[in-house]
C-alpha distance (Angstrom), angle and dihedral (degrees) to the residues before:
residue distance angle dihedral
M1 . . .
G2 3.74 . .
K3 3.76 126.9 .
H4 3.81 123.7 -130.4
S5 3.73 137.0 177.5
T6 3.77 121.6 -128.5
D7 3.80 91.7 177.1
S8 3.79 107.6 123.1
A9 3.82 92.5 176.5
W10 3.84 88.2 107.7
R11 3.76 89.0 75.1
N12 3.77 112.3 89.1
D13 3.82 92.8 -161.5
P14 3.83 120.1 22.9
D15 3.82 91.4 -144.1
R16 3.87 93.3 54.9
W17 3.78 134.9 61.3
H18 3.82 97.3 -127.6
G19 3.78 132.4 120.4
E20 3.81 145.5 65.1
W21 3.80 132.5 -78.5
Q22 3.79 127.2 -164.4
Q23 3.78 118.5 159.6
P24 3.80 109.3 162.7
G25 3.81 90.1 174.7
T26 3.77 91.3 67.1
G27 3.81 92.2 66.3
S28 3.84 91.2 -132.0
G29 3.80 92.4 131.7
V30 3.82 91.1 -142.3
S31 3.78 140.1 88.4
I32 3.81 122.9 -156.7
I33 3.76 140.4 -149.0
F34 3.80 120.6 -163.5
N35 3.77 111.2 -157.5
E36 3.78 123.2 -164.2
T37 3.79 124.2 163.5
D38 3.78 145.7 147.0
T39 3.82 92.7 -161.1
I40 3.78 113.1 110.3
G41 3.76 108.7 -136.2
Y42 3.79 94.9 26.6
G43 3.74 114.3 146.3
P44 3.78 145.1 105.0
A45 3.76 127.9 -77.7
L46 3.84 118.6 -103.4
H47 3.74 109.8 -67.6
S48 3.83 144.2 147.3
H49 3.81 141.4 -145.8
P50 3.78 131.9 -151.0
Y51 3.79 87.6 -123.2
A52 3.83 135.9 47.6
E53 3.77 121.3 -83.3
T54 3.82 120.3 -153.4
F55 3.83 120.5 -156.1
I56 3.83 123.5 -158.5
V57 3.84 113.7 -167.7
R58 3.84 108.2 -148.8
K59 3.81 97.6 173.2
G60 3.80 139.1 -2.6
R61 3.79 137.1 21.0
V62 3.74 123.6 -67.5
R63 3.86 135.0 -178.3
F64 3.86 113.1 -140.0
I65 3.72 127.1 -166.3
I66 3.78 109.1 -162.4
G67 3.79 113.0 171.0
D68 3.85 105.7 -48.7
D69 3.82 92.8 -23.1
V70 3.85 125.3 101.9
I71 3.80 111.6 -161.2
I72 3.82 129.4 -177.8
A73 3.85 106.5 -151.0
T74 3.81 130.1 -171.3
E75 3.77 139.8 -175.3
G76 3.76 111.5 -39.7
D77 3.79 96.8 18.3
I78 3.83 120.6 130.1
L79 3.78 121.3 -159.0
V80 3.78 132.3 -179.3
A81 3.83 127.3 -152.3
P82 3.83 104.8 -157.2
A83 3.81 121.1 -130.7
G84 3.82 109.2 -73.7
A85 3.83 95.1 11.8
P86 3.81 115.0 135.5
H87 3.80 108.0 -124.4
R88 3.77 145.0 164.5
F89 3.83 138.4 164.2
E90 3.77 140.1 -156.7
N91 3.77 136.0 -161.7
M92 3.82 109.2 -110.3
G93 3.86 94.2 -170.9
P94 2.92 151.5 162.5
E95 3.73 89.3 155.6
R96 3.84 127.7 45.5
L97 3.79 117.2 -74.7
E98 3.81 117.3 -134.1
M99 3.81 119.9 179.8
I100 3.77 139.0 161.6
D101 3.84 113.8 -146.3
I102 3.79 115.1 -162.3
H103 3.77 117.5 -162.9
A104 3.77 115.7 -158.8
S105 3.86 91.1 -133.8
P106 3.84 131.7 75.7
T107 3.84 88.0 -124.3
F108 3.82 133.7 31.2
V109 3.78 116.4 -97.3
T110 3.87 111.2 179.8
E111 3.78 134.2 172.4
W112 3.77 110.1 -160.6
L113 3.83 111.4 -143.5
Q114 3.85 95.3 179.0
T115 3.75 133.8 18.2
R116 3.85 97.6 -140.7
G117 3.68 118.5 106.3
I118 3.81 140.6 120.4
G119 3.72 121.3 -124.5
I120 3.78 99.2 -1.8
K121 3.80 129.7 36.7
């Protein structure tokens, strides 16, 4: 029988799709960040993970830096930052950015390479 999580405490605001989920006890092998913002320039500082991170852009325009590549992504695009690759992103606006970030690990493991970022570390 499968395991599932009905815990919605990861959502900061029940009317918005924004927050983090890590439930190693479910056996999913992943942790997830749901990003939603209207703030142009919002995004994390340059960082890396010892596992791959997959980004799904639901709405908006976002600039990614993954290693040496700069990629402009829009609704429906899926990008992957390989394990160990320095990466960051920022909302380009003008519309709301909505993304789902899937970490290939049951818990978040992050090495911050810079401290600059708007909205999240």
